[in-house]
N, C-alpha and C positions, 0 to 999 in steps of 0.2 A: 380268580382263577379258574381255568374252563376246568371242567370235570377229567380225572385219573382218565390213563389210558382203557384200566378194567371197564371202568363205567360205559366209556364209547364203543369197547368190542374192539381196539386195536389188538390188546391181547390175543383175542381169539385168531384175529387174522395173521398176526405174526408168527405166533410160536404155539397157535393149536393147543392154548390154553383155555378154559373157559372156570373165571372165577366164582361162579354164582355156585354157592353152598358148598363154597371150599374155603379153608382159610390156610395163610403159612404163619410159622413163628421164625421171625429175623432174632439176631444177636448182633450189637455193637459192642464189641470188645474195646475201650480204650484204658489208657493208662492209670487214670483217675475211678473212671466209671464204668459200668456195665448198662447197659442197657438192653432189655428182653421185650418183645412185643409181637402181640398176637395182629394180623390184618387180613382181611378182605376186600381189599382195592381201594381205588382212590388213594388221598392224601392225609387221611386219620386211620388212628389203629383202632382196633377192639378190647384194649388193653394194654399196659405197657408197665412195666417193673423195672424198678431203677435202684442199682444194687452201687456200694462202690467194689472199686478191683482191689480184690485184696493179694494185692502182690507180697506182701513180705511174710503172708502166710503160705507160699510158694505155689506152683504151678496148678499143681493138683488141685488144689483148694478152690483156684479160679475157676478151675473145668467143673470142679463139683457144684459151686454156685449157678453154673451157667445150666450146667445140667439137669439142677433143681430147680431153674427156675424154665426151662421150656419144660418139664413133666409138670409145672404146675398148671401153665397158658394151656397146655394139651389137653388134662385132664377140664377146665375148664369151658373149654371148650369144643371139645370133639364130640359135641351131643348133636347139636343144628346141623353141625358144620362136619366135614370131612379132611382131618389134615393133609394138605397136598404136600407139603414137604418142608424142608431148614434149610436157613441159611445164615450165614456167617459171616460176620466180615473183621478184622483184624489189621492192627497197623503191621504195616510190610518191615522190608521184603519179604516175600511170602513165595515159595518154593513149589507150585504146582505141576502135575494136578497130585501130588504126596499132599499134600498140606503141612509141609515142615517150614516154621518160620526160622531165617536167618539173619539172626543179630540186630533185632530190631528194635532203632536207638529207643522208643517208648514203651518197651517193654524188656527191661534190661535184666539178665539172667535167663532170658528165653529161647537164645541161641539153642538151632539145633533142636527146639520140642517138637514134637507131632501131633499140632493139635488137634487134625482132622481126626488122628487113629484113637489120640484118647479120649475125645467127645462121641465117636461112633462107637467105641468098645461100650462107654458109662448108658448111651442111651439104646444101643442094642440096633440102630437103625442109621441110614446112609443121611449125610448130611452135605450142601453146596459151601463150600468159603472159597470167598474172596477178600484182596485187601479193602480196606473201609472206604480207598477215595474211588477205586473203582465201583462199589457202592452209590457211593454219593455221585458219579459219573452217571451211572444206571441210570438211577431215580431219577435225574434232569432230565436224561434222554426222554423217559418214558410218560415221566408224570410234571416235568417243571417245562424248565426252554424249548428243550428240545418238543415236547408234543406241543406246547403255545405257537411255535415259528415252523413245525414242519422239519424238523432235521435230526436225521438218523445217525451221523456222524458228529464228533463235536471234542473236544479237550477242554478237562473242567482242572482247578488248581485249586485247591484248599488252603486257606490260610487261617490256620487257628493258632496251635501253641508252637507246631511247626507248620511244614509245606507238604502237604501229598498232591497227588494227579492221577488221573485216572483218561482210558482212550476208548472211546466209542467208536465203532469201526460198522456202519450200515446197523445200528442196532443191538452189534454184541461189545460186551468187553473185549478190546485187545489185554491178551496177557505175554506176547512174547514169547521166545523157547522155555524159558521154565517158571513163566509166573508174574517173570520180575519186569514188565514191561511198564513206559510209563512213570519211572521214580525221576520225573520232571522235578520235585523237591531238591535234587540232588545233582542239577545241572550246575556246572560252575559260572557262578556270576562274577569275581572278582578272581584272579590267578594269582596277583602278586600281593603278600601278606594278607591274605583271606583268612578272616576267622576261621576256628576249627568249629567241625562238625561230628557230632556225633557217629556220623557215618564213617569214620576213620578218614575223612579228606578234610580240604578248606575249601572255603570261597562259596559254598554253595549257599543256593538259594534261599533255601530254610534260614541262614543264615543272616538274612540281610530282607526278606519281604513275612516275616511271620510275628506275632504277638510278643514271642521271646527275644525276638530280635529287636521288635519296638525298644523294650523293656531294658536291652543290653545297651541299644543306643541310647537310650536316655541318661544311663548311670555315666555312660563316654562323656555327651557332650552338658549334662545339667548338675552332674556330681550329687549330692546333698540333695538339691532342688528338686531332683528325679520324681516323677508319679510315681506308684506301686502298681500301676496296672497300666495297659496299651489302650482304654479307654480314654482314663485320665490323662496321658500323652497327649491322643487328640483333642482334647478338649482345651487342654492348653496352645496347642497349635493352631483351633480357631479363634483363641483369644489373642494370635497375633504375635506369638512366642516366634522368632526366629529359628532360634536353635530346634526348639518341637517342631517347625513345619521343614526342617532341613532333613528330619529325620523321615517324615515321610515322603521326603522328595529322592531320599537314597530307596526308600520303597520302590515308589512307583521306576525307577532306574535300574532298578536292578530287577523288576518284573518285564521292562522292558527288554532288555537282554536276554532273558530264558523266553521270554514270548518270540524274539525274532529268532531263535535258532526253532521252536515248536513251529512256526508259521513260514518259514522258510524249509523246513524238510517235510514237514506233514500238509501245507494246503490246505486244509480242513475250513469250512465256512464258518464256526463256529467254537470259540475260545470262551469257556465259563470260570468268574474268579467265586469261588463261596467261601463261608469260615468268617469265624468272628471280625479278624482283620476289614473282610469289605465294611463295617460300618464306616470308616475314615474312607472311604470309595472318593468324597469330594476331596481330600486332602493329596491322595497319592496319584489318582487318575489323570489329572492334569500332564504329570510331569513323564508318566508311564506313555502317553500317547506322542506327546513331544518327542520323547526320546525312540520310541518304535517308529515315528513316522523319518525317523533321522537314519534308522539302522538297519532294516529291513525295506530292501525292494521289491519283496514280493506284497507288503503290507501296501506300500505306494501305489501299486498296479491294482488293488483291490479295497482300496480304502473304502467306504462306503460314503455316502452322501449325509448320512444321520448315523450319529453313535447311537442310539438308543432309539431304534423304529418303532412301531407298530406295527409294522411286515419287513422281513429281510429282501432286502434285495439279491439278483441273484447272479452269482459268481463274484460274491464281495467277502471279508472276509471282515468277522463280527469279535469286538472283544467286550463281553455282557459279564452283568454281574448274575450268581446264581439267584434260581425264585423260590427254594426250598426249603431254607434256611438249615437250624440244627439237626432238622430231621431227615436232611436227606440220605446221609447214611445207613441208619438203621430203614428208610422205608427202601433201598439198594438193597439192606440184606434181606427183609421180606419178599422181595421181588424173589432174589435167587431161591425163596423156599419153593415157587410156584414153577421157578426150572428147575428144577430136580425132577419134577415129573412131567416135563415138555420136553419137546425136540428142541428147545431152544442153548446153545450152548456155546462155548468162550471161544476165540478167536485167535489161536498162535502163527505158526509158518509151516 
């Protein structure tokens, strides 16, 4: 992998931020795990703290865990380096700039919770707040595929337990009017008899292209023979089980429906797919590309000659795997910490 953006001076040029001698702290708040890291550039962390997200203990307990971990890292790394800022990623929907959570499916009971003010009150300092998927997209643009291919505008879908998404326009996160821009995981991909979704709708992409969706479809198609993880369903498909193969065809089909809407609307050069389900790329991508070619006339007009090139052709549309893996969301939160003290901001309308 090439050097990170911080190491080659891209942050100095684009945002007026010098990382030398400074560090940030990033927080990735998930429904199961809480990750907090100290960071000074590149794609590695100075130190990482991993904790369970104690949802059952209440919101204030989780906020206290976040702040205690931040304080511990600040004390340990504030000697030789100066703390530039703190960035926090959380499951969405997230109302910005207020930093209020709005019915997040992965944080039950947190609807209306003013996360930003709760954290700043305990820390007695400001923080930058973004959705976890936006942070992953930001990291990919600055340190991953965006850096490798020289792309500053991209869309990223994260295929994990659910489906998140982030939009980056000219190096900045696109938030929309209220901070909820880019919720592509809740695009409708099956409008008749669609699976109910935690967002309150039905037929959402998240219900057909996530690890949770793969397990549901496995139970429906395989019954008692259904494996216990999406990884095991993929192993079954690679062994030639037609029912398991059909599950990943359904994933590819649903992704193609969503990507058709995104490509036809946004006309971006790069769409990245990340998250654990991308380990099954070889199983779902053939159907995804086949269906996308049939559905999207914009994709047909801009289809590249190579699906996985060393360099991107100009004015072509690429759908590629993300490069940073599970660290992307936390790296993006750390990058937000440097943005806290910079002129680089979010983009709305």
